[in-house]
Residue frames as qw, qx, qy, qz and C-alpha x, y, z in Angstrom:
[[0.832, -0.112, -0.143, -0.525, 19.87, -98.13, 21.61],
 [0.486, 0.289, -0.808, 0.167, 22.47, -100.62, 22.83],
 [0.201, -0.149, 0.731, -0.635, 21.11, -100.65, 26.42],
 [0.739, 0.140, 0.149, -0.642, 17.62, -101.53, 25.13],
 [0.748, 0.330, -0.544, -0.188, 19.06, -104.32, 22.99],
 [0.234, 0.283, -0.839, 0.401, 20.98, -105.68, 25.97],
 [0.446, -0.042, 0.537, -0.714, 17.81, -105.53, 28.08],
 [0.812, 0.222, -0.152, -0.518, 15.83, -107.42, 25.43],
 [0.607, 0.318, -0.725, 0.061, 18.50, -110.14, 25.32],
 [0.053, -0.219, 0.762, -0.608, 18.44, -110.31, 29.12],
 [0.653, 0.049, 0.297, -0.695, 14.66, -110.76, 29.20],
 [0.820, 0.283, -0.384, -0.316, 14.78, -113.47, 26.53],
 [0.415, 0.332, -0.798, 0.286, 17.57, -115.27, 28.40],
 [0.262, -0.178, 0.657, -0.684, 15.79, -115.07, 31.74],
 [0.746, 0.127, 0.250, -0.603, 12.42, -116.37, 30.57],
 [0.818, 0.378, -0.376, -0.214, 13.59, -118.72, 27.83],
 [0.373, 0.417, -0.769, 0.308, 16.61, -120.00, 29.73],
 [0.375, -0.211, 0.639, -0.638, 14.62, -120.38, 32.96],
 [0.846, 0.156, 0.080, -0.503, 11.97, -122.40, 31.14],
 [0.761, 0.401, -0.509, -0.022, 14.63, -124.67, 29.62],
 [0.157, 0.417, -0.761, 0.472, 16.47, -125.11, 32.91],
 [0.609, -0.262, 0.332, -0.671, 13.37, -125.94, 34.98],
 [0.942, 0.041, -0.211, -0.259, 12.81, -129.51, 33.68],
 [0.639, 0.328, -0.596, 0.359, 16.39, -130.49, 34.53],
 [0.116, -0.361, 0.570, -0.729, 16.08, -129.07, 38.04],
 [0.779, -0.142, 0.103, -0.602, 12.75, -130.86, 38.46],
 [0.920, 0.148, -0.355, -0.073, 14.06, -134.24, 37.28],
 [0.422, 0.376, -0.639, 0.522, 17.25, -133.97, 39.36],
 [0.370, -0.334, 0.449, -0.742, 15.14, -133.16, 42.42],
 [0.903, -0.057, -0.063, -0.422, 12.92, -136.21, 41.81],
 [0.797, 0.258, -0.509, 0.197, 16.00, -138.42, 41.48],
 [0.169, 0.404, -0.599, 0.671, 17.61, -136.94, 44.60],
 [0.608, -0.311, 0.249, -0.687, 14.40, -137.40, 46.64],
 [0.938, 0.018, -0.296, -0.181, 14.59, -141.13, 45.89],
 [0.687, 0.196, -0.517, 0.470, 17.96, -141.27, 47.65],
 [0.167, 0.018, -0.499, 0.850, 17.38, -138.64, 50.37],
 [0.154, -0.627, -0.760, -0.078, 13.84, -138.72, 51.81],
 [0.199, -0.577, -0.290, 0.737, 14.40, -135.28, 53.37],
 [0.015, 0.213, -0.379, -0.901, 13.95, -133.85, 49.87],
 [0.120, 0.422, 0.888, 0.139, 10.49, -135.40, 49.43],
 [0.086, 0.780, 0.419, -0.456, 8.69, -132.14, 50.20],
 [0.013, 0.612, -0.351, -0.709, 10.78, -130.23, 47.66],
 [0.098, -0.029, 0.877, 0.469, 10.22, -132.98, 45.08],
 [0.125, 0.574, 0.806, -0.072, 6.47, -132.62, 45.60],
 [0.051, 0.573, 0.047, -0.817, 6.56, -128.95, 44.57],
 [0.648, 0.653, 0.371, -0.126, 4.43, -128.29, 41.45],
 [0.696, 0.190, 0.319, 0.614, 6.44, -128.01, 38.26],
 [0.194, 0.863, 0.211, 0.417, 5.38, -124.42, 37.60],
 [0.461, -0.878, 0.102, 0.080, 7.20, -123.40, 40.78],
 [0.742, -0.203, 0.355, 0.532, 10.42, -124.86, 39.38],
 [0.441, 0.611, 0.346, 0.559, 9.86, -122.67, 36.31],
 [0.169, -0.958, -0.102, -0.209, 9.35, -119.58, 38.47],
 [0.641, -0.690, 0.223, 0.253, 12.44, -120.30, 40.58],
 [0.719, 0.102, 0.375, 0.576, 14.56, -120.97, 37.51],
 [0.255, 0.799, 0.260, 0.478, 13.47, -117.65, 36.00],
 [0.370, -0.926, 0.044, -0.070, 14.26, -115.81, 39.23],
 [0.776, -0.408, 0.282, 0.390, 17.62, -117.54, 39.57],
 [0.613, 0.329, 0.348, 0.629, 18.65, -116.61, 36.04],
 [0.028, 0.927, 0.193, 0.320, 17.40, -113.06, 36.55],
 [0.518, -0.827, 0.180, 0.126, 19.83, -112.72, 39.44],
 [0.763, -0.204, 0.402, 0.463, 22.74, -114.53, 37.76],
 [0.520, 0.491, 0.399, 0.574, 22.42, -112.64, 34.47],
 [0.110, -0.969, -0.206, 0.076, 22.14, -109.27, 36.19],
 [0.479, -0.643, 0.295, 0.520, 25.91, -108.73, 36.45],
 [0.476, 0.098, 0.584, 0.650, 26.59, -109.35, 32.71],
 [0.155, 0.805, 0.506, 0.268, 23.67, -107.05, 31.82],
 [0.254, -0.945, -0.059, 0.198, 24.91, -104.22, 34.02],
 [0.549, -0.416, 0.418, 0.592, 28.47, -104.71, 32.81],
 [0.431, 0.379, 0.597, 0.560, 27.38, -104.52, 29.18],
 [0.012, 0.884, 0.366, 0.290, 25.48, -101.29, 29.95],
 [0.402, 0.348, -0.323, 0.783, 28.47, -99.87, 31.90],
 [0.482, -0.642, -0.059, -0.593, 26.46, -99.68, 35.11],
 [0.803, -0.167, -0.520, 0.236, 28.67, -101.52, 37.58],
 [0.231, 0.264, -0.429, 0.832, 29.78, -98.57, 39.69],
 [0.116, -0.377, -0.764, 0.511, 27.97, -97.85, 42.96],
 [0.212, 0.339, 0.083, -0.913, 26.38, -94.67, 41.67],
 [0.434, 0.106, -0.605, -0.659, 24.87, -96.40, 38.62],
 [0.389, -0.197, -0.900, 0.019, 23.62, -99.22, 40.86],
 [0.438, -0.678, -0.211, -0.551, 21.93, -96.78, 43.19],
 [0.815, -0.422, -0.323, 0.230, 24.17, -97.80, 46.08],
 [0.375, 0.459, -0.233, 0.771, 26.24, -94.63, 46.41],
 [0.379, -0.436, -0.592, 0.562, 26.44, -93.11, 49.89],
 [0.002, -0.447, -0.203, -0.871, 24.37, -90.06, 48.92],
 [0.511, -0.574, -0.046, -0.638, 22.77, -88.29, 51.85],
 [0.344, -0.382, 0.726, -0.456, 22.10, -90.58, 54.80],
 [0.475, 0.045, -0.815, -0.330, 21.43, -94.22, 53.77],
 [0.160, -0.217, -0.888, 0.372, 20.27, -95.43, 57.24],
 [0.246, 0.346, 0.334, -0.842, 17.82, -92.53, 57.44],
 [0.485, 0.234, -0.455, -0.709, 16.51, -93.30, 53.94],
 [0.367, -0.050, -0.927, -0.062, 16.08, -96.98, 54.83],
 [0.026, -0.296, -0.741, 0.603, 14.24, -96.08, 58.03],
 [0.351, 0.338, 0.045, -0.872, 12.04, -93.54, 56.24],
 [0.459, 0.148, -0.694, -0.535, 11.27, -96.11, 53.55],
 [0.235, -0.161, -0.940, 0.186, 10.31, -98.75, 56.11],
 [0.142, 0.362, 0.525, -0.757, 7.94, -96.28, 57.78],
 [0.428, 0.323, -0.244, -0.808, 6.35, -95.29, 54.46],
 [0.432, 0.098, -0.829, -0.342, 6.02, -98.87, 53.22],
 [0.219, -0.235, -0.900, 0.293, 4.80, -100.52, 56.40],
 [0.127, 0.327, 0.421, -0.836, 2.71, -97.52, 57.44],
 [0.406, 0.188, -0.346, -0.825, 0.82, -97.19, 54.15],
 [0.550, -0.083, -0.769, -0.315, -0.36, -100.80, 53.99],
 [0.203, -0.203, -0.796, 0.533, -0.83, -100.95, 57.76],
 [0.300, 0.174, 0.154, -0.925, -3.37, -98.14, 57.34],
 [0.596, 0.049, -0.539, -0.593, -5.29, -100.34, 54.91],
 [0.461, -0.085, -0.872, 0.145, -5.06, -103.30, 57.31],
 [0.018, -0.185, -0.610, 0.770, -6.30, -101.27, 60.28],
 [0.446, 0.150, -0.080, -0.879, -9.20, -99.86, 58.26],
 [0.580, 0.006, -0.728, -0.365, -10.16, -103.34, 57.09],
 [0.355, -0.176, -0.840, 0.372, -10.19, -104.72, 60.63],
 [0.077, 0.200, 0.411, -0.886, -11.94, -101.66, 62.04],
 [0.509, 0.193, -0.160, -0.823, -14.65, -101.72, 59.37],
 [0.786, 0.019, 0.513, -0.345, -15.23, -105.47, 59.57],
 [0.688, 0.564, -0.374, -0.262, -13.52, -106.50, 56.33],
 [0.623, 0.251, -0.703, 0.232, -11.05, -108.71, 58.25],
 [0.722, -0.666, -0.028, -0.187, -10.81, -110.09, 61.77],
 [0.060, 0.711, -0.659, 0.240, -7.67, -110.24, 63.89],
 [0.937, -0.130, -0.318, -0.053, -6.38, -113.68, 64.90],
 [0.242, 0.619, -0.563, 0.491, -3.48, -112.45, 67.02],
 [0.553, -0.454, 0.453, -0.532, -5.07, -113.60, 70.29],
 [0.976, 0.019, 0.092, -0.195, -5.24, -117.18, 68.97],
 [0.754, 0.522, -0.334, 0.218, -1.59, -117.40, 67.92],
 [0.706, -0.692, 0.082, 0.127, 0.47, -116.38, 70.96],
 [0.324, -0.731, 0.495, 0.340, 4.28, -116.64, 71.10],
 [0.724, 0.119, 0.621, 0.277, 4.29, -119.19, 68.26],
 [0.479, 0.844, 0.236, 0.049, 3.84, -116.32, 65.80],
 [0.239, -0.861, 0.311, 0.324, 7.31, -114.90, 66.51],
 [0.554, -0.204, 0.676, 0.441, 9.17, -117.41, 64.33],
 [0.476, 0.592, 0.576, 0.302, 6.94, -116.83, 61.23],
 [0.051, 0.990, 0.098, -0.086, 7.27, -113.08, 61.75],
 [0.411, -0.661, 0.473, 0.413, 11.05, -113.38, 61.89],
 [0.556, 0.144, 0.701, 0.423, 10.92, -115.36, 58.65],
 [0.307, 0.847, 0.420, 0.110, 8.72, -112.66, 57.13],
 [0.160, -0.933, 0.161, 0.278, 11.25, -109.99, 58.13],
 [0.495, -0.374, 0.632, 0.465, 14.14, -111.94, 56.58],
 [0.490, 0.450, 0.670, 0.330, 12.16, -112.55, 53.36],
 [0.141, 0.955, 0.239, -0.104, 11.25, -108.86, 53.21],
 [0.262, -0.789, 0.373, 0.412, 14.92, -107.81, 53.30],
 [0.485, -0.135, 0.738, 0.449, 16.13, -110.36, 50.71],
 [0.405, 0.604, 0.649, 0.221, 13.26, -109.87, 48.25],
 [0.060, 0.964, 0.132, -0.224, 13.37, -106.07, 48.53],
 [0.294, -0.665, 0.484, 0.488, 17.09, -105.93, 47.76],
 [0.448, 0.048, 0.785, 0.425, 16.90, -108.37, 44.83],
 [0.323, 0.716, 0.606, 0.130, 13.81, -106.82, 43.24],
 [0.007, -0.947, -0.014, 0.322, 15.10, -103.28, 43.60],
 [0.335, -0.487, 0.605, 0.533, 18.36, -104.24, 41.92],
 [0.380, 0.247, 0.807, 0.379, 16.48, -105.96, 39.07],
 [0.186, 0.757, 0.607, 0.154, 13.52, -103.62, 38.52],
 [0.069, -0.978, -0.084, 0.176, 14.81, -100.23, 39.59],
 [0.356, -0.666, 0.459, 0.468, 18.63, -100.26, 39.25],
 [0.380, -0.056, 0.775, 0.501, 18.66, -102.41, 36.09],
 [0.276, 0.577, 0.724, 0.257, 15.30, -102.15, 34.30],
 [0.011, 0.955, 0.267, -0.126, 14.39, -98.55, 35.16],
 [0.367, -0.704, 0.308, 0.523, 18.03, -97.48, 35.09],
 [0.421, -0.006, 0.689, 0.589, 18.60, -98.87, 31.59],
 [0.243, 0.708, 0.628, 0.212, 15.32, -97.57, 30.17],
 [0.070, -0.957, -0.152, 0.237, 16.00, -94.02, 31.35],
 [0.469, -0.394, 0.433, 0.661, 19.34, -94.05, 29.51],
 [0.178, 0.112, 0.669, 0.713, 17.49, -93.91, 26.19],
 [0.162, -0.655, -0.636, -0.373, 13.98, -92.72, 27.14],
 [0.202, -0.587, 0.168, -0.765, 12.61, -89.77, 29.13],
 [0.065, 0.134, -0.871, 0.469, 12.57, -90.87, 32.76],
 [0.580, 0.075, 0.375, -0.720, 8.76, -90.61, 33.15],
 [0.796, 0.288, -0.359, -0.393, 8.38, -93.01, 30.22],
 [0.429, 0.302, -0.821, 0.225, 11.00, -95.30, 31.75],
 [0.265, -0.113, 0.675, -0.679, 9.14, -95.14, 35.06],
 [0.750, 0.165, 0.098, -0.633, 5.84, -96.12, 33.41],
 [0.740, 0.345, -0.544, -0.197, 7.42, -98.94, 31.40],
 [0.278, 0.273, -0.843, 0.371, 9.39, -100.45, 34.28],
 [0.417, -0.055, 0.559, -0.714, 6.35, -100.22, 36.57],
 [0.807, 0.207, -0.133, -0.537, 4.19, -102.04, 34.01],
 [0.639, 0.300, -0.707, 0.041, 6.74, -104.85, 33.75],
 [0.006, -0.232, 0.765, -0.601, 7.05, -105.00, 37.53],
 [0.625, 0.034, 0.345, -0.700, 3.28, -105.34, 37.91],
 [0.792, 0.285, -0.344, -0.416, 2.93, -107.87, 35.09],
 [0.475, 0.317, -0.810, 0.131, 5.52, -110.39, 36.28],
 [0.250, -0.145, 0.726, -0.624, 3.66, -110.72, 39.59],
 [0.735, 0.184, 0.207, -0.620, 0.75, -112.30, 37.71],
 [0.357, 0.289, -0.861, -0.217, 2.41, -115.43, 36.38],
 [0.783, -0.211, 0.024, -0.585, -0.34, -117.98, 36.98],
 [0.563, -0.241, 0.782, -0.116, -0.35, -121.46, 38.46],
 [0.649, 0.372, -0.470, -0.468, -0.34, -124.17, 35.80],
 [0.948, -0.175, 0.199, -0.177, -0.90, -127.93, 36.07],
 [0.338, -0.537, 0.731, 0.252, 2.15, -130.17, 35.99],
 [0.637, 0.381, -0.489, -0.458, 2.40, -131.94, 32.61],
 [0.969, -0.148, 0.102, -0.172, 1.95, -135.74, 32.70],
 [0.886, 0.063, 0.063, 0.454, 5.44, -136.14, 31.27],
 [0.173, -0.920, 0.161, 0.312, 8.33, -133.75, 31.95],
 [0.807, 0.323, 0.186, 0.457, 10.63, -133.35, 28.98],
 [0.487, -0.214, -0.001, 0.847, 13.31, -130.79, 28.22],
 [0.001, 0.312, 0.337, 0.888, 10.78, -128.52, 26.45],
 [0.297, -0.607, -0.736, 0.046, 8.12, -128.77, 29.17],
 [0.245, -0.533, -0.273, 0.762, 9.05, -125.41, 30.70],
 [0.022, 0.128, -0.374, -0.918, 8.69, -123.58, 27.39],
 [0.254, -0.362, -0.781, -0.441, 5.38, -125.34, 26.76],
 [0.327, -0.603, -0.657, 0.311, 4.12, -124.28, 30.20],
 [0.217, -0.184, -0.078, 0.956, 5.06, -120.59, 29.87],
 [0.214, -0.283, -0.430, -0.830, 2.00, -119.59, 27.74],
 [0.529, -0.541, -0.642, -0.124, -0.30, -121.18, 30.35],
 [0.480, -0.425, -0.402, 0.654, 1.48, -119.25, 33.11],
 [0.094, -0.109, 0.091, 0.985, 0.99, -115.97, 31.23],
 [0.136, -0.484, -0.731, -0.462, -2.68, -116.60, 30.48],
 [0.291, -0.243, 0.209, -0.901, -5.43, -114.38, 31.86],
 [0.088, 0.173, 0.944, -0.266, -7.74, -116.40, 34.13],
 [0.057, -0.556, -0.742, -0.369, -11.48, -116.63, 33.47],
 [0.281, -0.874, -0.378, 0.120, -12.16, -114.18, 36.31],
 [0.578, 0.255, -0.012, 0.775, -9.56, -111.73, 35.00],
 [0.131, -0.778, -0.128, -0.601, -11.51, -108.72, 36.27],
 [0.735, -0.660, -0.144, 0.057, -10.70, -109.86, 39.80],
 [0.752, -0.082, 0.000, 0.654, -7.03, -109.12, 39.05],
 [0.237, 0.780, 0.179, 0.551, -7.70, -105.49, 38.13],
 [0.390, -0.909, 0.053, -0.134, -7.30, -103.93, 41.61],
 [0.803, -0.421, 0.244, 0.344, -4.11, -105.90, 42.25],
 [0.665, 0.372, 0.252, 0.597, -2.58, -104.95, 38.89],
 [0.077, 0.860, 0.083, 0.498, -3.23, -101.24, 39.42],
 [0.615, -0.782, 0.101, 0.011, -1.98, -101.46, 43.00],
 [0.809, -0.199, 0.279, 0.477, 1.28, -103.05, 41.84],
 [0.477, 0.625, 0.231, 0.573, 1.55, -100.54, 38.98],
 [0.197, -0.924, 0.022, -0.326, 1.31, -97.68, 41.48],
 [0.777, -0.572, 0.185, 0.189, 3.74, -99.48, 43.81],
 [0.768, 0.166, 0.242, 0.569, 6.28, -99.75, 41.00],
 [0.223, 0.798, 0.129, 0.545, 5.85, -96.05, 40.24],
 [0.494, -0.860, 0.071, -0.107, 6.42, -95.15, 43.92],
 [0.827, -0.351, 0.248, 0.362, 9.62, -97.21, 44.05],
 [0.628, 0.397, 0.256, 0.619, 10.95, -95.84, 40.75],
 [0.001, -0.895, -0.094, -0.437, 10.12, -92.25, 41.74],
 [0.649, -0.745, 0.122, 0.090, 11.88, -92.74, 45.08],
 [0.789, -0.077, 0.287, 0.538, 14.98, -93.90, 43.18],
 [0.402, 0.651, 0.259, 0.590, 14.74, -91.03, 40.68],
 [0.228, -0.929, -0.065, -0.284, 14.34, -88.43, 43.42],
 [0.641, -0.725, 0.236, 0.091, 17.07, -89.63, 45.79],
 [0.417, 0.720, -0.552, -0.050, 19.58, -91.06, 43.31],
 [0.007, -0.328, 0.922, -0.207, 19.97, -94.17, 45.51],
 [0.567, -0.196, -0.728, -0.332, 18.01, -97.37, 46.15],
 [0.165, 0.005, -0.780, 0.604, 17.99, -97.07, 49.94],
 [0.432, 0.099, 0.277, -0.852, 14.60, -95.36, 50.20],
 [0.706, 0.150, -0.439, -0.536, 13.11, -97.78, 47.63],
 [0.483, 0.081, -0.857, 0.160, 14.52, -100.82, 49.43],
 [0.070, 0.034, 0.666, -0.742, 13.06, -99.58, 52.72],
 [0.586, 0.139, 0.026, -0.798, 9.60, -98.97, 51.22],
 [0.685, 0.173, -0.627, -0.327, 9.63, -102.33, 49.46],
 [0.341, 0.057, -0.866, 0.362, 10.73, -104.23, 52.57],
 [0.263, 0.055, 0.496, -0.826, 8.08, -102.46, 54.66],
 [0.686, 0.139, -0.222, -0.679, 5.37, -103.50, 52.20],
 [0.634, 0.133, -0.755, -0.099, 6.48, -107.13, 52.11],
 [0.159, 0.024, -0.810, 0.564, 6.69, -107.43, 55.88],
 [0.432, 0.098, 0.299, -0.845, 3.26, -105.83, 56.26],
 [0.707, 0.158, -0.420, -0.547, 1.72, -108.15, 53.65],
 [0.554, 0.081, -0.821, 0.109, 3.17, -111.30, 55.22],
 [0.014, 0.018, 0.686, -0.727, 2.19, -110.15, 58.72],
 [0.547, 0.086, 0.009, -0.832, -1.32, -109.35, 57.50],
 [0.714, 0.085, -0.610, -0.332, -1.71, -112.88, 56.14],
 [0.423, 0.038, -0.823, 0.376, -0.49, -114.37, 59.41],
 [0.041, -0.115, -0.591, 0.797, -2.45, -112.17, 61.80],
 [0.472, 0.214, 0.131, -0.846, -5.85, -111.72, 60.17],
 [0.275, 0.240, 0.922, 0.131, -8.73, -113.77, 58.77],
 [0.158, -0.218, -0.465, -0.844, -11.38, -112.83, 56.23],
 [0.347, 0.150, 0.559, -0.738, -14.70, -111.80, 57.80],
 [0.304, 0.392, 0.860, 0.118, -17.83, -113.62, 56.56],
 [0.255, 0.822, 0.509, 0.012, -19.66, -111.64, 53.90],
 [0.252, -0.678, 0.143, 0.676, -16.85, -109.09, 53.43],
 [0.599, 0.786, 0.060, -0.141, -16.71, -107.26, 50.09],
 [0.794, -0.200, 0.307, 0.486, -13.50, -108.77, 48.72],
 [0.512, 0.625, 0.256, 0.531, -13.36, -106.40, 45.73],
 [0.116, -0.926, 0.042, -0.356, -13.06, -103.47, 48.16],
 [0.607, -0.720, 0.333, -0.055, -11.10, -104.98, 51.07],
 [0.408, 0.569, -0.713, -0.044, -9.11, -107.59, 49.15],
 [0.921, -0.161, -0.354, -0.035, -8.20, -111.11, 50.25],
 [0.751, -0.590, 0.067, 0.289, -5.36, -112.19, 52.54],
 [0.663, 0.269, 0.164, 0.679, -3.05, -110.81, 49.83],
 [0.181, -0.686, -0.260, 0.656, -4.29, -107.31, 50.85],
 [0.083, -0.380, 0.345, 0.854, -3.18, -105.65, 47.59],
 [0.029, 0.226, 0.824, 0.519, -6.06, -107.13, 45.54],
 [0.024, -0.750, -0.634, 0.189, -8.67, -104.70, 46.86],
 [0.244, 0.777, 0.219, 0.537, -9.51, -101.12, 45.90],
 [0.448, -0.893, -0.040, 0.018, -8.78, -99.70, 49.36],
 [0.695, -0.410, 0.262, 0.530, -5.03, -100.51, 49.26],
 [0.507, 0.442, 0.386, 0.631, -4.90, -99.13, 45.71],
 [0.050, -0.915, -0.221, -0.333, -6.39, -95.81, 46.83],
 [0.583, -0.779, 0.086, 0.215, -3.98, -95.56, 49.76],
 [0.678, -0.162, 0.362, 0.619, -0.91, -96.21, 47.61],
 [0.339, 0.666, 0.381, 0.545, -2.23, -93.83, 44.96],
 [0.264, -0.955, -0.097, -0.093, -2.40, -91.16, 47.67],
 [0.679, -0.534, 0.249, 0.438, 1.22, -91.94, 48.63],
 [0.595, 0.253, 0.420, 0.637, 2.28, -91.55, 44.99],
 [0.093, 0.866, 0.289, 0.398, 0.47, -88.21, 44.66],
 [0.476, -0.870, 0.035, 0.124, 2.10, -87.00, 47.87],
 [0.708, -0.270, 0.336, 0.560, 5.54, -87.99, 46.56],
 [0.452, 0.533, 0.402, 0.592, 4.94, -86.17, 43.28],
 [0.090, -0.913, -0.206, -0.341, 3.87, -83.02, 45.08],
 [0.574, -0.802, 0.138, 0.096, 6.59, -83.12, 47.74],
 [0.721, 0.481, -0.260, 0.425, 10.26, -82.36, 47.18],
 [0.493, -0.850, 0.143, -0.124, 11.70, -82.15, 50.66],
 [0.113, -0.701, 0.702, -0.052, 15.05, -83.02, 52.22],
 [0.457, -0.184, 0.870, -0.016, 16.15, -86.50, 51.21],
 [0.642, 0.482, 0.590, -0.080, 13.93, -86.57, 48.12],
 [0.374, 0.878, -0.172, -0.244, 16.11, -84.61, 45.71],
 [0.912, 0.298, -0.103, 0.262, 18.72, -86.31, 43.47],
 [0.610, 0.297, -0.307, 0.667, 22.23, -86.11, 44.89],
 [0.417, -0.863, -0.142, -0.247, 20.94, -84.57, 48.10],
 [0.394, 0.485, -0.524, 0.578, 23.68, -83.18, 50.32],
 [0.657, -0.627, 0.030, -0.417, 21.76, -83.88, 53.54],
 [0.275, 0.425, -0.785, 0.358, 23.97, -85.19, 56.33],
 [0.654, -0.382, -0.653, 0.016, 23.26, -87.75, 59.03]]
């Protein structure tokens, strides 16, 4: 049970430590903005965002000690071993990720749930799209290391892997629902801890979050199953990056149509509608039923 204990300590450190660190980062930023006006925009960021960024920062920094304590620092344990053909797995993952949500986007536009705004944007859209691509790569790598290599990897050391898959997917879905919270009138060193319960609260219209939660739950299961099947993170990273790029592109290139059924089509977030959930659920079912080349642990496929 040592890996589970180490994981529990890691979670407590990440959330508790991030909440304690956030006020200091916030106050230092306010002080620095008074001397360097270029930091004014950063200083105007709501306090809850400092809490989120502190939590993420500690999650990354504490990852190495966690993996070391669980004896998971070699490339194989991290899911970074050169099994099979990594470039092919990345490419396949990008196609699966981008293609699955692109299907939802095309159906929404074709059926009148969204309208395309591409003709109004022109060449100016290239820079935001490049930023979306860069964000997709960075976020996919970090989240796959945290949620699949570490969380799922540690849980399956002591639990049956389907149980580990379900548990890690539930955590993955849940952390995406940390809510906005008002900045306290006075920021003290305990303000981050005091704000955490408000960030974890369920909003009054909690039912509106149901499609998004189930979509993210299925997404986590797809990514964990891809890791379990291939023995590496390359396919998972590709799928994850494809999803993120599609989501950010969707927000940039489309607008909500008047009178559209948001519960079915979703908002500009795309994943908060039932259609994307059904499409990703179909992808998960297909992965469960398919065990082809490149989807078997320790595959010997060559490039």
